[in-house]
N, C-alpha and C positions, 0 to 999 in steps of 0.2 A: 129920133135921130136916124137918118139914113146913113149907113156906113158903107159896107161893101155893096156893090151894085145889086139891087134887088133884095137886100137883106135889111132887117130892122133889129134893133136891140131887143132883148127879151122884154124889158119893161114897156117899150113902145109897142111890141107885138101884142102884149096883154091888153093894151088900150085900143087896139085896132077894132073897128066895127064888126069885123068877121069873128072876133073872139070875145070882146068885152060884153059882160052880162049873159054869156052863153056857157053855162057850166059844162056841157058836153064837149064843146070845142076847147074850153080851157083844160079839161082833163086830157083830151087827146093831144093837145099841144104839149103838155107837160110830160106825157108818155114819150112823145117823139123826142123832146129835148133830152130827157133822161137817157133814152137808148142811144142817141147819137153822141151825146156828151161822154157817156161811159165808154163807148167804143173809141172815140178820138183820144181821150185821156189815157186809156190803156195803151194805145199805140204810141203816144208820146212818151209815156213812162218806160215802155219796153225799149224805146230808142235811147233812153238815158236822159231825157229832158223832163223838166218840171215847169209847168206854166207859171205858178206863183201868184197869179192875180185873177182867179176865177170869181167873177161876180156877175150879177145879171146884166150889167151894162156891157160886159165883154162877151156875152153870148149872143150871137147874131143868128136870126131866124129868117128863113125864106117862107113866106105864107103859103106857098104851094104845097108845103108839107101837110096842109089840112085838106087837100083835095081828096076826094073819095078814092081815086086810083092808088093812093099811097097808103095802103093798109099793111103792107109787109115791111117789117123793120129793116130787113136787108136792103130793100129798095130805098128806104129813107136814108140809110147810112151811105149807100152807094151814090146817091144823088147829092149828098152833102148839104142837106137842108139846114143843118145847124153847124155853125162855125164858132170856134173860140178864137178871139183876137186879143192882142195886147197893143193898145193904142200908144203906149209909151215908147 
């Protein structure tokens, strides 16, 4: 499912040809998602909000996070390659 412009849900991202069947890419993707998600949720909670519906379909990923130039976690967070959405 295409959601935000240029983003795919985490399950759709895992099925993308750039990731599917490629363990190294899958591990890298999960490291990126974990780092970005942790950062964003911490900021949300510090602001007094709770998302309440975090599930794979609500985690949107920009496949550019797998580009070789994006090895630094701060760059990944800054560029917001991973977004948490609430479709309701």
